[in-house]
C-alpha positions as CSV (number, residue, x, y, z in Angstrom):
1,M,58.9,-20.8,12.0
2,N,58.3,-23.6,14.4
3,A,55.9,-22.6,17.1
4,Q,57.4,-24.9,19.7
5,R,60.8,-23.5,19.0
6,T,59.4,-19.9,19.8
7,I,57.9,-21.2,22.9
8,A,61.3,-22.6,23.9
9,F,63.0,-19.3,23.0
10,I,60.5,-17.6,25.5
11,L,61.4,-20.0,28.2
12,I,65.0,-19.6,28.1
13,S,64.6,-16.0,27.9
14,L,62.6,-16.1,31.1
15,E,65.4,-17.9,32.9
16,S,67.9,-15.6,31.6
17,A,65.6,-12.8,32.8
18,A,65.5,-14.4,36.2
19,F,69.1,-14.9,36.3
20,G,70.0,-11.4,35.4
21,V,67.4,-9.6,37.5
22,L,68.1,-11.6,40.7
23,S,72.1,-11.7,40.4
24,E,72.4,-8.4,38.8
25,T,74.9,-9.6,36.3
26,F,73.3,-9.1,32.9
27,F,76.2,-10.2,30.4
28,F,75.7,-14.0,30.7
29,S,71.7,-13.4,30.4
30,F,72.2,-11.2,27.4
31,S,74.4,-13.8,25.7
32,I,72.0,-16.7,26.3
33,V,69.1,-14.8,24.8
34,L,71.1,-13.5,21.8
35,L,72.5,-17.1,21.0
36,S,69.2,-18.7,21.4
37,A,67.9,-16.3,18.8
38,L,70.5,-17.4,16.3
39,S,69.2,-20.9,16.9
40,Y,66.5,-19.8,14.4
41,V,69.1,-19.9,11.6
42,P,69.1,-23.4,10.0
43,I,72.7,-23.3,8.9
44,L,73.9,-22.8,12.3
45,R,72.3,-26.2,13.7
46,H,74.7,-29.0,14.0
47,P,73.8,-32.9,14.1
48,F,75.3,-33.9,17.3
49,S,76.4,-37.3,17.7
50,S,75.9,-39.1,21.1
51,R,79.8,-38.9,21.7
52,Q,79.6,-35.1,20.8
53,V,76.9,-34.7,23.3
54,F,78.8,-36.3,25.9
55,W,82.1,-34.4,25.4
56,T,80.3,-30.9,24.7
57,T,78.3,-31.4,28.1
58,S,81.6,-32.5,30.0
59,I,83.5,-29.6,28.9
60,L,80.7,-27.4,29.7
61,A,80.6,-28.8,33.3
62,I,84.4,-28.4,33.7
63,I,84.2,-24.7,32.3
64,F,81.5,-23.7,34.8
65,M,83.3,-25.5,37.7
66,V,86.6,-23.7,37.0
67,K,84.5,-20.5,36.7
68,Y,82.9,-21.4,40.1
69,M,86.4,-21.8,41.7
70,I,88.0,-18.7,40.4
71,S,85.2,-16.0,39.8
72,Q,84.1,-13.8,42.5
73,H,80.3,-13.7,43.5
74,E,79.3,-10.1,44.6
75,F,75.6,-10.6,45.2
76,G,74.3,-12.0,48.5
77,L,74.0,-15.8,49.2
78,D,72.1,-17.2,52.2
79,Q,74.8,-19.4,54.0
80,L,72.0,-21.3,56.1
81,A,70.5,-23.2,53.2
82,I,71.8,-24.8,50.0
83,R,72.6,-21.5,48.6
84,T,76.3,-21.5,47.7
85,P,78.1,-19.9,44.8
86,L,78.2,-23.4,43.3
87,A,74.4,-22.8,42.6
88,Y,75.2,-19.7,40.5
89,A,77.5,-21.7,38.1
90,A,75.2,-24.6,38.0
91,A,72.5,-22.5,36.8
92,Q,74.7,-21.0,34.1
93,F,75.6,-24.7,33.1
94,V,72.0,-26.0,33.0
95,M,71.1,-22.9,30.6
96,A,74.2,-23.8,28.5
97,V,72.9,-27.3,28.1
98,Q,69.6,-26.1,26.9
99,L,71.2,-23.6,24.6
100,R,72.9,-26.7,22.9
101,Q,69.7,-28.5,22.7
102,L,68.3,-25.5,20.5
103,F,71.5,-25.8,18.1
104,D,71.1,-29.7,17.7
105,K,69.8,-30.5,14.2
106,H,68.4,-33.7,15.7
107,F,65.6,-31.8,17.5
108,V,64.1,-30.5,14.5
109,P,61.0,-29.8,14.2
110,F,60.4,-30.9,17.8
111,L,62.7,-30.1,21.0
112,P,63.0,-32.8,23.6
113,N,60.6,-32.8,26.5
114,S,63.6,-32.4,28.9
115,F,64.0,-28.7,27.8
116,P,61.4,-27.4,30.3
117,L,62.7,-29.6,33.1
118,F,66.1,-28.2,32.6
119,G,64.4,-24.8,32.9
120,I,63.0,-26.0,36.4
121,V,66.3,-27.0,37.7
122,A,67.6,-23.6,36.5
123,F,64.8,-21.7,38.3
124,I,65.5,-23.6,41.6
125,L,69.3,-22.8,41.3
126,I,68.6,-19.2,40.5
127,G,66.3,-18.9,43.5
128,D,69.5,-19.4,45.6
129,V,70.3,-15.8,45.3
130,I,69.0,-13.7,48.1
131,V,66.0,-11.6,46.9
132,Y,65.6,-8.1,48.3
133,G,62.6,-5.7,48.1
134,S,60.2,-6.3,45.3
135,G,62.7,-8.9,43.8
136,H,60.5,-12.0,45.2
137,L,57.5,-10.6,43.1
138,V,59.6,-10.6,39.9
139,Y,60.7,-14.0,40.6
140,Q,57.2,-15.3,41.3
141,V,56.0,-13.7,38.0
142,L,58.8,-15.2,36.0
143,V,58.2,-18.8,37.4
144,F,54.4,-18.3,36.9
145,S,54.9,-17.4,33.2
146,F,57.5,-20.1,32.9
147,V,55.1,-22.8,34.2
148,L,52.2,-21.5,31.7
149,F,54.5,-21.5,28.8
150,S,55.8,-24.9,29.7
151,G,52.3,-26.2,29.4
152,V,52.0,-24.7,26.0
153,F,55.5,-26.3,24.9
154,Y,54.1,-29.9,25.7
155,Q,50.8,-29.1,24.1
156,L,52.8,-28.3,20.8
157,G,55.4,-30.9,21.1
158,H,53.8,-34.1,19.9
159,S,56.4,-35.2,17.3
160,V,53.8,-38.0,15.8
161,R,50.3,-37.1,15.5
162,N,47.6,-39.2,13.8
163,Q,46.0,-37.5,10.9
164,K,42.3,-37.4,12.0
165,K,39.3,-36.4,10.1
166,K,37.7,-33.1,11.0
167,E,34.9,-33.7,13.4
168,K,32.5,-31.2,14.8
169,H,33.3,-30.5,18.4
170,S,30.7,-29.8,21.0
171,W,30.6,-26.8,23.2
172,G,31.8,-29.2,26.2
173,I,35.2,-29.8,24.5
174,Y,36.0,-26.0,24.6
175,F,34.7,-25.8,28.1
176,V,37.1,-28.7,29.1
177,R,40.0,-27.0,27.3
178,A,39.2,-23.6,29.2
179,N,39.1,-25.3,32.6
180,F,42.2,-27.1,31.7
181,F,44.2,-23.8,31.1
182,V,42.7,-22.3,34.2
183,V,44.1,-25.2,36.2
184,I,47.7,-24.5,34.6
185,W,47.3,-20.9,35.6
186,L,46.4,-21.8,39.0
187,L,49.3,-24.3,39.5
188,A,51.7,-21.9,38.0
189,W,50.8,-19.3,40.7
190,L,51.0,-21.9,43.4
191,T,54.4,-23.0,42.3
192,A,55.7,-19.5,42.0
193,T,54.3,-18.6,45.4
194,G,55.7,-22.0,47.1
195,L,59.2,-21.7,45.7
196,Y,59.4,-18.3,47.4
197,R,57.6,-18.9,50.7
198,Y,58.6,-22.6,51.2
199,E,62.1,-22.4,49.6
200,R,64.0,-22.9,53.1
201,E,62.0,-26.0,53.9
202,L,62.6,-27.4,50.3
203,D,66.2,-26.9,50.9
204,Q,66.0,-28.8,54.1
205,L,64.2,-31.6,52.4
206,Y,66.9,-31.6,49.6
207,Y,69.5,-32.0,52.2
208,R,67.9,-35.0,53.9
209,I,67.7,-36.7,50.6
210,I,71.3,-36.1,49.4
211,E,72.9,-36.2,53.1
212,P,70.4,-38.2,55.2
213,R,73.1,-38.4,58.2
214,T,73.1,-34.6,58.6
215,S,69.4,-34.4,59.3
216,G,69.1,-30.9,57.4
217,I,71.0,-27.8,57.8
218,A,74.2,-28.2,59.9
219,S,73.7,-26.8,63.4
220,R,75.8,-23.9,64.7
221,A,74.4,-24.6,68.3
222,G,76.9,-23.8,71.1
223,F,78.6,-20.8,69.3
224,S,75.4,-18.5,69.5
225,T,75.1,-15.8,72.2
226,I,73.0,-18.3,74.2
227,S,74.1,-21.9,74.8
228,K,71.5,-24.1,76.3
229,L,72.8,-27.3,78.2
230,G,72.6,-30.0,75.6
231,S,72.8,-27.8,72.7
232,L,76.5,-28.5,71.8
233,T,75.6,-32.1,71.4
234,K,73.9,-31.3,68.1
235,Q,77.3,-31.0,66.7
236,F,77.9,-34.8,67.4
237,D,74.7,-35.8,66.4
238,T,74.7,-34.2,62.9
239,S,77.5,-35.3,60.7
240,A,80.2,-36.0,63.6
241,N,83.0,-36.3,61.0
242,Q,82.3,-33.1,59.0
243,I,85.4,-30.9,59.0
244,K,84.7,-27.4,60.4
245,L,88.4,-26.1,60.8
246,R,91.7,-26.7,59.0
247,V,94.8,-25.3,60.8
248,K,98.2,-25.0,59.2
249,S,100.8,-24.8,61.9
250,T,103.8,-26.7,63.4
251,D,102.4,-26.6,66.9
252,E,99.3,-28.4,68.0
253,P,96.5,-25.8,68.0
254,G,94.6,-27.3,71.1
255,Y,91.9,-25.1,72.6
256,L,90.3,-22.8,70.2
257,R,87.6,-20.5,71.8
258,G,84.5,-19.7,69.8
259,R,82.3,-18.2,72.6
260,A,82.7,-17.3,76.1
261,F,79.6,-17.0,78.4
262,V,79.2,-15.0,81.5
263,Q,75.8,-15.5,82.9
264,F,73.9,-18.8,83.9
265,L,70.3,-18.6,84.1
266,N,67.5,-21.4,83.6
267,S,70.0,-23.9,82.4
268,E,71.3,-21.6,79.8
269,W,74.5,-19.7,79.3
270,H,74.4,-16.1,78.1
271,S,77.3,-14.3,76.4
272,E,78.0,-10.7,75.0
273,I,78.0,-9.4,71.6
274,G,81.4,-8.0,70.6
275,N,81.2,-4.4,70.5
276,H,84.8,-3.2,70.5
277,N,86.7,-2.9,67.4
278,A,90.2,-4.3,67.3
279,A,92.8,-1.8,66.2
280,I,94.1,-1.8,62.7
281,V,97.8,-1.9,62.3
282,A,99.7,-1.0,59.1
283,L,102.6,-3.6,59.8
284,P,102.9,-6.6,62.1
285,P,104.9,-6.1,65.3
286,A,108.5,-6.9,65.3
287,G,109.5,-10.5,65.1
288,V,106.4,-11.5,63.1
289,E,107.7,-13.7,60.2
290,T,105.0,-14.9,58.0
291,D,103.7,-15.4,54.5
292,V,100.1,-14.4,54.7
293,L,97.8,-13.6,51.9
294,Q,98.3,-10.2,50.1
295,D,94.6,-9.1,50.8
296,G,93.5,-8.5,54.3
297,D,94.6,-6.4,57.4
298,W,96.4,-6.7,60.7
299,F,94.3,-6.3,63.7
300,Q,95.8,-6.0,67.3
301,I,94.2,-6.5,70.7
302,G,96.2,-5.4,73.7
303,E,99.9,-5.7,74.0
304,A,101.8,-7.7,71.0
305,K,105.5,-8.0,72.0
306,S,107.5,-11.0,71.5
307,S,110.6,-12.3,69.7
308,D,109.0,-15.7,69.0
309,W,105.5,-16.0,67.7
310,I,103.3,-19.0,67.0
311,E,101.2,-18.8,63.9
312,F,97.9,-20.6,63.1
313,E,96.6,-20.3,59.5
314,I,92.9,-21.2,59.9
315,W,90.4,-22.3,57.1
316,S,86.9,-22.0,58.8
317,E,83.7,-23.4,57.5
318,T,81.9,-21.2,60.0
319,S,81.2,-17.6,59.0
320,G,81.6,-14.7,61.3
321,H,83.4,-16.5,64.0
322,I,87.1,-16.2,64.6
323,F,88.4,-19.4,66.5
324,A,91.5,-18.5,68.4
325,P,93.7,-19.5,71.4
326,L,93.3,-17.7,74.8
327,N,95.2,-14.5,75.0
328,T,95.6,-14.0,71.2
329,P,96.8,-10.2,70.5
330,L,97.2,-10.3,66.8
331,I,95.0,-11.5,63.7
332,H,95.5,-11.3,60.2
333,A,91.9,-11.3,58.2
334,V,90.6,-10.5,55.0
335,A,88.0,-8.2,56.6
336,D,87.0,-4.8,57.2
337,S,86.9,-5.0,61.0
338,V,87.3,-7.4,63.9
339,Q,85.2,-7.2,67.0
340,Y,86.1,-8.6,70.4
341,D,83.9,-8.4,73.7
342,S,85.0,-8.3,77.3
343,Q,86.1,-12.0,77.3
344,D,88.2,-11.5,74.2
345,I,86.0,-13.4,72.1
346,L,86.8,-12.5,68.3
347,T,84.1,-12.2,65.8
348,S,84.0,-10.3,62.3
349,R,80.9,-9.2,60.6
350,S,82.8,-8.5,57.5
351,L,85.1,-11.6,57.5
352,K,85.3,-12.9,53.9
353,F,84.0,-16.4,53.7
354,G,86.3,-18.9,51.8
355,Y,89.5,-17.2,52.9
356,P,91.7,-18.2,55.7
357,Y,92.6,-16.0,58.9
358,A,96.0,-16.1,60.6
359,I,96.3,-16.1,64.5
360,F,99.5,-15.0,66.1
361,F,100.2,-15.2,69.8
362,P,103.7,-15.3,72.0
363,R,105.2,-18.6,72.5
364,K,106.1,-17.3,75.9
365,L,103.0,-15.7,77.3
366,I,103.8,-12.2,78.5
367,P,102.2,-11.4,81.9
368,R,98.5,-10.4,81.8
369,R,97.3,-7.1,83.0
370,P,95.1,-7.3,86.0
371,E,91.4,-7.7,85.3
372,P,89.2,-4.9,86.7
373,E,87.3,-5.7,89.8
374,L,84.0,-5.1,88.4
375,A,84.6,-7.4,85.4
376,L,85.6,-10.2,87.9
377,Q,82.6,-9.6,90.0
378,R,80.3,-10.4,87.0
379,L,82.1,-13.8,86.7
380,L,80.9,-14.6,90.2
381,Q,77.4,-14.3,89.2
382,L,75.2,-17.4,90.5
383,P,71.6,-18.4,90.0
384,D,69.2,-17.4,92.5
385,D,67.9,-20.8,93.1
386,I,71.0,-22.9,94.0
387,S,70.2,-26.0,96.0
388,P,71.7,-26.1,99.5
389,E,73.0,-29.7,98.8
390,V,75.1,-28.1,96.0
391,K,76.5,-25.3,98.4
392,Q,77.5,-28.0,100.9
393,L,79.1,-30.1,98.1
394,A,81.2,-27.2,97.0
395,K,82.3,-26.8,100.8
396,R,83.4,-30.4,100.8
397,I,85.2,-30.3,97.5
398,F,87.4,-27.1,98.4
399,D,87.8,-28.1,101.9
400,N,91.4,-26.8,103.1
401,C,92.1,-25.2,99.6
402,K,93.8,-22.0,100.2
403,T,94.9,-20.8,96.5
404,T,93.1,-20.6,93.3
405,A,95.4,-23.1,91.9
406,E,94.6,-25.6,94.4
407,K,90.9,-25.0,94.0
408,I,91.3,-25.5,90.2
409,N,93.4,-28.9,90.7
410,R,90.7,-30.0,93.0
411,V,87.7,-29.5,91.1
412,Q,89.3,-31.3,88.1
413,E,90.3,-34.2,90.1
414,Y,86.8,-34.4,91.7
415,F,84.9,-34.6,88.3
416,Q,87.4,-37.1,86.6
417,D,87.6,-39.4,89.6
418,N,83.9,-39.6,90.5
419,Y,81.9,-39.1,87.3
420,Q,81.8,-41.0,83.9
421,Y,81.5,-39.4,80.5
422,E,78.7,-40.3,77.9
423,L,77.1,-38.4,75.1
424,G,73.6,-37.5,76.2
425,I,71.9,-37.4,79.6
426,T,68.4,-38.2,80.8
427,V,67.2,-35.7,83.6
428,P,63.9,-36.6,85.3
429,A,60.8,-34.3,84.8
430,G,60.7,-31.3,87.1
431,E,64.4,-31.5,88.0
432,D,66.9,-28.9,87.6
433,P,69.4,-30.5,85.0
434,L,72.7,-29.1,86.5
435,T,71.5,-29.8,90.2
436,Y,70.5,-33.3,89.2
437,F,74.1,-33.8,87.5
438,L,75.9,-32.6,90.5
439,L,74.2,-34.4,93.2
440,E,73.2,-37.9,91.4
441,K,76.3,-38.2,89.4
442,P,74.8,-39.6,86.1
443,N,77.0,-40.0,83.0
444,A,76.9,-36.8,81.0
445,H,78.8,-35.0,78.4
446,C,81.3,-32.0,78.6
447,E,78.7,-29.3,78.7
448,Y,77.5,-30.7,82.0
449,F,81.1,-31.1,83.3
450,A,82.0,-27.5,82.4
451,S,78.9,-26.0,83.6
452,G,79.3,-27.8,87.0
453,T,82.8,-26.7,87.2
454,A,82.0,-23.2,86.6
455,L,79.1,-23.2,89.2
456,L,81.5,-25.0,91.9
457,L,84.3,-22.5,91.3
458,R,82.1,-19.5,91.4
459,L,80.7,-20.7,95.0
460,T,84.2,-20.7,96.3
461,E,84.7,-17.2,94.9
462,V,86.9,-18.0,91.9
463,P,86.0,-15.9,88.9
464,C,85.3,-18.1,85.8
465,R,83.6,-18.3,82.5
466,Y,82.0,-21.2,80.4
467,V,83.8,-21.4,77.2
468,T,82.7,-23.3,73.8
469,G,85.1,-24.0,70.8
470,Y,87.1,-26.8,69.1
471,V,89.8,-28.8,70.6
472,V,92.3,-29.6,67.7
473,R,94.6,-32.4,68.0
474,E,93.7,-34.5,64.8
475,R,96.3,-34.1,62.1
476,N,96.3,-35.2,58.5
477,D,98.9,-37.3,57.6
478,Y,99.3,-36.1,53.9
479,D,99.2,-32.4,53.9
480,Q,99.9,-31.9,57.6
481,Y,97.0,-29.8,58.4
482,W,95.2,-30.0,61.8
483,I,91.6,-30.8,61.7
484,A,88.7,-30.0,63.9
485,R,85.4,-31.9,63.2
486,N,82.1,-31.6,64.5
487,R,82.9,-34.2,67.1
488,H,85.8,-32.0,68.3
489,A,83.3,-29.4,69.6
490,H,83.8,-29.0,73.3
491,A,83.0,-27.1,76.3
492,W,85.4,-26.2,79.1
493,V,86.0,-23.4,81.6
494,E,88.5,-20.5,82.0
495,A,89.3,-19.4,85.7
496,W,91.1,-16.4,86.8
497,D,94.2,-17.0,89.1
498,E,95.8,-14.0,90.5
499,Q,99.2,-15.4,90.0
500,Q,98.8,-16.9,86.6
501,G,96.1,-15.1,84.8
502,W,93.6,-17.0,83.0
503,V,93.8,-20.7,83.0
504,T,92.0,-23.4,81.1
505,V,90.1,-25.8,83.3
506,E,89.5,-29.2,81.9
507,S,87.1,-31.4,83.9
508,T,85.7,-33.6,81.5
509,P,87.0,-37.1,81.9
510,P,89.5,-38.5,79.2
511,A,87.1,-40.6,77.5
512,G,85.0,-37.2,76.7
513,Q,87.9,-35.0,75.7
514,P,88.5,-34.7,71.8
515,D,91.3,-37.0,70.9
516,K,93.8,-37.3,68.0
517,R,92.1,-40.3,66.4
518,A,92.2,-39.8,62.7
519,P,90.2,-41.5,59.9
520,G,91.7,-44.1,57.6
521,S,94.3,-43.3,55.1
522,F,91.9,-43.0,52.1
523,R,89.6,-40.7,53.7
524,Q,92.6,-38.5,54.9
525,Y,94.0,-38.5,51.3
526,W,90.5,-37.6,49.8
527,E,90.2,-34.8,52.6
528,S,93.5,-33.5,51.6
529,F,92.7,-33.4,47.9
530,I,89.7,-31.5,48.5
531,S,91.1,-28.9,50.9
532,Q,93.7,-28.3,48.2
533,F,91.1,-27.0,45.8
534,S,90.0,-24.4,48.3
535,R,93.4,-23.1,48.7
536,I,94.1,-23.1,44.9
537,K,90.8,-21.2,44.6
538,T,91.8,-18.5,47.2
539,A,95.5,-18.2,45.5
540,L,93.7,-17.7,42.0
541,Q,91.5,-15.0,43.5
542,Q,94.5,-13.3,44.9
543,G,96.4,-13.4,41.8
544,Q,99.2,-15.5,43.3
545,W,99.7,-18.0,40.5
546,I,103.1,-19.3,41.8
547,L,101.2,-20.1,45.0
548,A,98.4,-21.6,43.4
549,L,100.7,-23.8,41.0
550,S,102.5,-25.1,44.2
551,E,99.2,-26.0,45.9
552,A,97.8,-27.7,42.7
553,Q,100.7,-30.1,42.1
554,L,98.7,-33.0,43.6
555,P,95.4,-32.3,42.0
556,L,97.0,-31.4,38.5
557,A,99.2,-34.4,38.8
558,L,95.9,-36.5,39.5
559,I,94.0,-34.9,36.6
560,V,96.7,-35.0,34.1
561,C,97.2,-38.9,35.2
562,G,93.5,-39.6,34.8
563,V,93.2,-37.8,31.4
564,L,96.2,-39.6,30.1
565,L,94.9,-43.1,31.5
566,W,91.6,-42.2,30.1
567,F,92.8,-41.6,26.5
568,G,95.4,-44.4,26.8
569,L,92.6,-46.8,27.6
570,S,90.2,-45.2,24.9
571,W,93.1,-45.5,22.3
572,G,94.0,-49.1,23.3
573,I,90.3,-50.3,23.3
574,R,89.9,-48.8,19.8
575,H,93.2,-50.1,18.4
576,Y,92.7,-53.7,19.6
577,R,88.9,-53.8,18.7
578,K,89.8,-52.5,15.1
579,R,92.5,-55.4,14.9
580,F,90.2,-57.8,16.4
581,Q,87.5,-56.9,13.7
582,E,89.9,-57.0,10.9
583,R,91.2,-60.4,11.9
584,A,87.7,-61.5,12.1
585,T,86.8,-60.2,8.6
586,L,90.1,-62.0,7.3
587,R,89.2,-65.2,8.8
588,Q,85.8,-65.2,6.8
589,R,87.7,-64.8,3.7
590,P,89.4,-67.5,1.5
591,A,92.6,-69.1,2.5
592,Y,94.5,-67.5,-0.4
593,V,93.1,-63.9,0.4
594,Q,94.2,-64.2,3.9
595,E,97.7,-65.2,2.7
596,L,97.9,-62.3,0.1
597,H,96.7,-59.8,3.1
598,T,99.5,-61.2,5.3
599,L,102.2,-60.8,2.5
600,L,100.9,-57.2,1.9
601,A,101.1,-56.1,5.5
602,Q,104.6,-57.5,5.7
603,M,105.8,-55.6,2.5
604,D,104.2,-52.3,3.7
605,R,106.0,-52.7,7.0
606,L,109.4,-53.2,5.2
607,L,108.9,-50.1,3.0
608,G,107.6,-48.1,6.2
609,K,111.1,-48.6,7.6
610,Q,112.4,-46.7,4.6
611,N,109.7,-43.9,5.4
612,L,107.9,-45.1,2.4
613,V,104.2,-45.2,3.4
614,R,101.0,-45.7,1.4
615,K,98.6,-42.6,1.7
616,P,95.0,-43.0,2.6
617,G,93.0,-44.0,-0.5
618,E,96.0,-44.5,-2.7
619,T,95.7,-47.5,-5.0
620,L,98.4,-50.2,-5.2
621,M,99.2,-49.0,-8.6
622,Q,99.6,-45.6,-7.7
623,F,101.9,-46.4,-4.7
624,S,104.2,-48.6,-6.9
625,R,104.8,-45.6,-9.3
626,R,106.3,-43.6,-6.3
627,I,108.7,-46.5,-5.5
628,E,112.2,-46.0,-6.8
629,S,113.2,-49.7,-6.6
630,Q,112.2,-51.1,-9.7
631,S,111.8,-54.8,-8.3
632,M,109.6,-53.5,-5.3
633,S,107.5,-51.6,-7.7
634,E,106.8,-54.7,-9.9
635,W,106.1,-56.7,-6.8
636,Y,103.1,-54.3,-6.0
637,Q,101.9,-54.5,-9.6
638,I,102.1,-58.3,-9.6
639,Y,100.3,-58.2,-6.2
640,A,97.4,-56.2,-7.6
641,G,97.0,-58.6,-10.6
642,S,97.1,-61.7,-8.4
643,R,94.5,-60.5,-6.0
644,F,91.7,-60.8,-8.5
645,M,92.9,-63.8,-10.4
646,P,90.6,-67.0,-10.8
647,E,91.6,-69.9,-8.6
648,S,94.2,-71.9,-10.5
649,V,97.7,-73.4,-10.2
650,A,99.1,-70.2,-11.9
651,R,97.8,-68.2,-8.8
652,Q,99.4,-70.4,-6.4
653,E,102.6,-70.2,-8.2
654,L,102.4,-66.5,-8.2
655,I,101.7,-66.3,-4.5
656,L,104.6,-68.4,-4.0
657,E,106.7,-66.2,-6.1
658,L,105.8,-62.9,-4.2
659,K,106.6,-64.6,-1.0
660,Q,110.0,-65.5,-2.4
661,Q,110.9,-62.1,-3.5
662,L,109.5,-60.6,-0.2
663,Q,112.1,-62.7,1.7
664,E,114.7,-61.4,-0.5
665,F,113.8,-57.9,0.0
666,A,113.7,-58.5,3.8
667,K,117.3,-59.6,3.8
668,R,118.6,-56.6,2.0
669,K,119.7,-53.7,4.1
670,S,118.3,-51.1,1.7
671,P,116.2,-51.1,-1.5
672,Q,117.8,-51.4,-4.8
């Protein structure tokens, strides 16, 4: 029994143990260990060719990718780092590749040096499962053991060793070896500890390498409970074109709210955490006609009466938030509960990531209920240290304005006529950012315009709130989905008008408002293609095979065309390469041999039209006995004899006779 193979078995068993313990799914781990043990049986090993290695690896990759798309993952995954269900499937794929190496006959008696390296990759991927309780200690011990046995693996893995005469070794040699293993132990423990303690930093480094434009983990700034002035611009600085929302609707979504803020203090907006549960209803209200997912529940907030509803089916990349228009009364989501706060901002702690949610609201808005006086008073809160110049500015802006509608129009016109939009702003040291913006009128971005608007409206006794979310106006020309990217993140104000209810106030100049600009056709097509896979995955998980097939038309067509093109090109290349090689070989032969081969090929094609074809390995004499036509049978017999005749006049005459007979056979409609 090969010692290195035993160490390899221990290594893959350690990987399987880590995978099983951390993910609490033991079937795959048990299968890997069992199959690894079977690799000790020599008869089960196979000498994989390079082509077989390629196709085997490709098929495994496809299998685990399909499994990743379809299968559910019930263990916890950290959405803030690399951690995605893809890591789970990738770890299985890497371990399957190692298993193939164990069954490769070429790796006898020594396995390749890449075997432990695959194991390191598997441990990194396995570590993407969230570890609870004492799980991190188990993970450290397993990593520690893996590194230690990897050192032993490489020590035993020298396939070529020079036979040396036995020499007497001094005690110094044994001392050096002992220290070497001590160093391995220390490195193993440090590696195990480092993978656990600094895993998040390693994840960020990984992201910076593969996606340098993102500068690490994508920011969710602007949608937390606190929004500092300038935080929303991080959405633009990091992957501005990254898609955050896909919306299916016949109507343009426009402003989708993510967070509403009530209190402004120290250049920060503060919001609430939703503590009211939306009512769960068994059936949607009358007039709602939709084809939503089978899973999920209906949630209702306030009144939901209408005969004409607008529906938005939203695929979100931000977990926990439900982006919805103002005055949304009805939601369908795959979640146990939906929460809302006093500003009707929707969230869900149990919203299933990867599934869409549907928003419904009346096309014709119903009259809003009066807001409680206490709630409106909270939306008039002002900082204690407002500059007197800012108060004077508010008086000048709203001079002669009598109604709330006039005040809203006036403040929008003021900012759009007197300020310029620019992403980013430089505030001198010691200056209050919002005061500096209002008085000095520097170029700034939407957060400053929205914050300035809210402050000025509150100074004139108009209740309002600062809102962040996405303005969705871009549309994909290929799948007709509306798109919200990081650069579409926006801030605006919602003000209370006694006559109209809540009104959206947009003070940012047009240059700073998210527009309808879409990328080029190729990028739109690619994004449409990728989004279809998400919808196919969800449909398959729901058991909606017909829906999955309808969504998969384009991807399946492309995959089928790609496979057919691949095999067509491969067959064509092999076919023409074979013909070129045959012709090259034929040209190297004497002229009479080339002529005889040409005659034989013509005769074979002639009989092939009569469904009479020579079998592989069948000699010419054997084939001639199966031919019913006497003259054609004799032709093959004469040909076989002439092939090995010495060069003479008789051979040339025989070749000429064969040619004449072939011409006569070709003129006949059927053999005689």
